[in-house]
C-alpha positions in Angstrom: 28.9 63.8 149.2 32.3 65.5 149.4 33.5 69.0 148.6 36.7 69.9 146.7 38.7 73.1 146.4 40.2 72.9 142.9 43.0 75.1 141.5 42.3 76.8 138.2 45.3 78.1 136.2 45.2 79.8 132.9 47.9 78.3 130.6 48.4 81.6 128.9 49.2 83.4 132.1 50.9 80.9 134.4 54.2 79.2 133.7 53.8 75.6 134.7 56.8 73.9 136.3 56.0 70.2 136.6 53.6 69.7 133.7 51.9 71.5 130.8 48.7 72.3 132.7 45.1 71.2 132.1 42.3 71.9 129.7 39.3 73.6 131.3 36.6 76.1 130.6 35.6 78.1 133.7 31.9 77.9 134.4 31.4 74.7 132.3 34.0 72.0 133.1 37.2 71.3 135.1 40.0 68.8 134.2 42.7 66.9 136.0 44.4 63.5 135.6 45.4 60.5 137.6 48.8 61.9 138.5 47.1 64.4 140.9 46.5 63.5 144.6 42.8 62.7 145.2 42.2 62.2 141.5 39.8 59.3 141.8 37.9 60.6 144.8 35.8 63.3 143.0 32.3 62.0 142.2 29.1 63.1 140.6 27.1 65.1 143.1 30.2 66.5 144.9 30.6 70.1 145.5 33.3 71.8 143.4 34.8 75.1 144.4 37.3 76.7 142.0 39.9 79.3 142.8 43.1 80.6 141.3 45.1 80.8 144.5 44.2 84.5 144.7 40.4 84.4 144.9 37.4 82.3 144.7 36.2 82.1 141.1 32.9 80.2 141.6 31.3 77.0 142.8 28.8 74.3 141.7 27.8 70.7 142.0 29.4 68.1 139.6 26.8 66.9 137.1 28.9 64.3 135.3 32.5 63.1 135.0 34.1 61.7 131.9 37.3 59.7 131.8 39.7 59.0 129.0 43.3 57.8 128.5 46.2 59.9 127.3 49.9 60.4 127.5 51.4 63.3 129.4 54.7 65.1 129.6 56.2 65.3 133.1 59.0 67.7 133.9 61.5 66.9 136.6 64.6 68.3 138.2 67.7 67.2 136.3 69.6 66.7 139.5 67.3 64.8 141.9 64.5 63.7 139.5 61.7 65.2 141.6 58.8 67.1 140.0 58.4 69.8 142.7 59.6 72.6 140.4 58.9 76.3 140.7 58.9 78.5 137.7 60.5 81.8 138.5 59.1 84.9 136.7 62.0 87.3 137.2 65.0 85.3 138.3 67.5 83.3 136.2 67.8 80.4 135.8 64.1 80.0 135.2 63.4 77.0 137.4 64.1 75.9 140.9 63.6 72.5 142.5 61.7 72.8 145.8 63.3 69.5 147.0 67.0 69.8 146.4 67.3 73.6 145.8 68.9 73.2 142.3 68.3 75.9 139.8 68.3 75.3 136.1 67.1 76.6 132.7 66.0 73.3 131.1 63.8 70.7 132.8 64.3 67.0 132.4 61.4 65.5 130.5 59.6 62.1 130.7 56.3 60.9 129.2 53.8 58.7 131.0 50.3 57.3 130.5 47.5 58.9 132.6 43.7 58.8 133.0 42.2 62.2 132.2 39.1 63.3 134.1 36.7 66.1 133.2 34.0 67.2 135.6 31.0 69.1 134.1 29.2 71.4 136.5 27.5 74.2 134.4 23.9 73.7 135.6 24.6 75.0 139.1 27.5 77.3 138.5 27.7 80.5 140.7 30.2 83.2 140.4 29.9 85.3 143.6 29.7 89.0 143.4 32.6 90.8 145.1 36.0 89.5 146.2 36.5 86.3 148.2 40.2 86.0 148.8 42.7 83.2 149.1 42.7 83.1 152.9 39.0 82.5 152.9 39.3 79.7 150.3 42.1 78.0 152.3 40.0 78.2 155.5 37.3 76.1 153.9 39.6 73.0 153.7 39.6 70.2 156.2 43.4 70.5 156.5 44.9 74.0 156.4 48.3 72.4 155.6 47.0 70.7 152.5 48.9 71.9 149.4 47.3 69.6 146.8 45.5 70.9 143.7 42.4 69.1 144.8 41.8 69.8 148.5 38.9 68.4 150.5 36.5 70.9 151.9 34.7 71.1 155.2 31.1 71.2 154.0 29.8 72.9 157.2 32.3 75.8 156.7 31.3 76.1 153.0 27.6 76.2 153.8 28.3 79.0 156.2 30.0 81.0 153.5 27.1 80.3 151.1 24.7 81.5 153.7 26.5 84.8 153.9 26.0 85.5 150.2 22.8 87.1 148.7 20.2 84.4 148.0 19.6 85.8 144.5 23.3 85.1 143.7 23.3 81.5 145.0 19.9 80.4 143.6 21.4 78.4 140.7 23.6 76.4 143.1 20.8 75.9 145.6 18.5 74.5 143.0 21.1 72.0 142.0 22.7 71.2 145.4 22.2 68.0 147.3 21.7 68.6 151.1 25.0 69.4 152.7 24.1 69.0 156.4 24.1 65.4 157.7 24.1 63.0 154.8 22.4 63.7 151.5 19.2 63.3 149.6 18.6 63.0 145.9 16.7 65.5 143.8 15.3 65.1 140.3 16.5 67.9 138.1 16.0 68.7 134.4 19.3 69.1 132.6 19.5 71.2 129.5 21.1 68.7 127.1 23.3 70.6 124.6 23.6 73.7 126.7 27.4 73.7 126.4 27.3 73.7 122.6 24.6 76.4 122.6 26.9 78.6 124.7 29.8 77.9 122.4 27.8 78.9 119.4 26.7 82.2 121.1 30.4 82.9 121.9 31.2 82.3 118.2 28.5 84.8 117.2 29.0 87.5 119.8 32.5 87.1 121.2 33.0 88.0 124.9 30.1 90.5 124.8 27.0 90.9 126.9 24.4 92.0 124.5 23.3 94.8 126.9 26.5 96.0 128.5 29.3 95.0 126.1 32.6 93.2 126.7 33.1 91.1 129.8 34.8 88.0 131.1 33.2 84.8 129.8 32.8 83.6 133.4 30.4 86.4 134.0 28.3 85.7 130.9 25.3 83.3 130.6 24.0 81.7 127.5 20.4 83.2 127.7 17.5 81.8 125.8 15.1 84.4 124.4 12.2 82.0 124.8 11.1 79.5 127.5 13.5 76.6 126.8 11.6 74.3 129.2 8.5 74.4 126.9 10.2 73.3 123.7 13.5 71.7 124.8 15.3 72.9 121.7 18.3 75.2 121.5 17.8 77.7 118.6 21.2 79.3 118.0 19.6 82.5 116.8 17.3 82.4 119.8 19.9 83.3 122.3 22.2 86.1 123.5 25.1 86.2 125.9 24.0 88.2 129.0 25.7 89.2 132.2 24.4 86.9 134.9 22.4 89.4 136.8 20.8 90.8 133.6 19.9 87.3 132.5 17.9 86.8 135.7 16.1 90.1 135.2 15.5 89.4 131.5 13.9 86.0 132.4 11.6 87.8 134.9 10.6 90.3 132.2 12.1 93.2 134.2 14.4 94.1 131.2 13.4 93.7 127.6 14.3 94.9 124.1 11.9 96.8 121.8 12.1 94.7 118.6 11.5 97.7 116.3 14.0 100.2 117.7 16.3 97.6 119.4 16.4 99.9 122.5 16.6 98.4 125.9 13.6 99.0 128.2 14.0 98.7 132.0 10.9 98.0 134.0 9.7 100.5 136.6 10.3 98.1 139.4 14.1 98.3 138.9 14.5 101.7 137.2 15.5 103.2 140.5 18.7 101.1 140.5 21.4 103.2 138.8 23.2 100.2 137.2 19.9 99.3 135.4 18.5 102.8 134.9 21.7 103.6 132.8 20.7 100.8 130.4 17.3 102.2 129.6 16.9 103.4 126.0 20.4 102.2 125.2 21.0 100.2 122.0 22.2 96.6 122.0 26.0 96.2 122.1 25.9 93.4 119.4 24.5 93.1 115.9 21.7 90.6 115.7 20.0 88.7 112.9 16.4 89.0 111.7 15.7 85.6 113.4 17.0 86.9 116.7 14.8 90.0 116.3 11.8 87.7 115.9 12.7 85.9 119.2 13.1 89.3 120.9 9.6 90.3 119.7 8.1 87.2 121.3 9.9 88.1 124.6 8.7 91.7 124.2 5.1 90.5 123.7 5.3 88.4 126.8 6.5 91.3 128.8 3.5 93.4 127.7 0.9 90.9 128.5 
């Protein structure tokens, strides 16, 4: 296996210079095309580490990769024709060519055919708690001088970083990972087919809201089943809620539940001593739910009381 440090850039926040950016959904899939260095080297089973050049956003193992054909706009320097452009946020003209130094307001444009790749990695996705900065991310690469969007990672360095994180945080990744040290071995895993669509439907129903704590970044929210999915293998859209990742784990372990009659949150005595969870006790849900969802919550509540 190989490991890759991949740049994530929000099209709504970052002005792209050489192209229009890439489609992606953090925590579910990452996209790039054949114009990018190392494009064809990423494979199923590889480690994928995503950052935004400021901090580490998360990591996982690639479950599958799709490939399609498309046309793409390329923007170049009108003087030298190179694509090493920098978008300037405060200075004018807006663009500067890193090769010849020319500054200009309008970019030269061409269109070319590319292969578009999309790597899905949701099953093992981990978003570390706390801040892991850009310097640490760069230190993971095999070549510290690498400036590519897809940079190869030294797996030994990455495993050391993972080892420094709380085990409870990295469990999803470890369950999915192939062995990093000295070669690899295969593991059989059960993949939740349709999990992506299940998550999308919950986002449509509840927005960017954890049902217990309220509004949050989507990358911090899990699509949580209110029943044991492994027993039935069916995604019931009213049988799920968006939950903050740590709360999802506690919910699955029956350490946090919801009284189906009052819709008040109940925190188990084993974790009531932790302020972050104690503050949730006897609080109402932060989203409106349907009668069907209440029925699923009752099943969970009954399991907790057994």
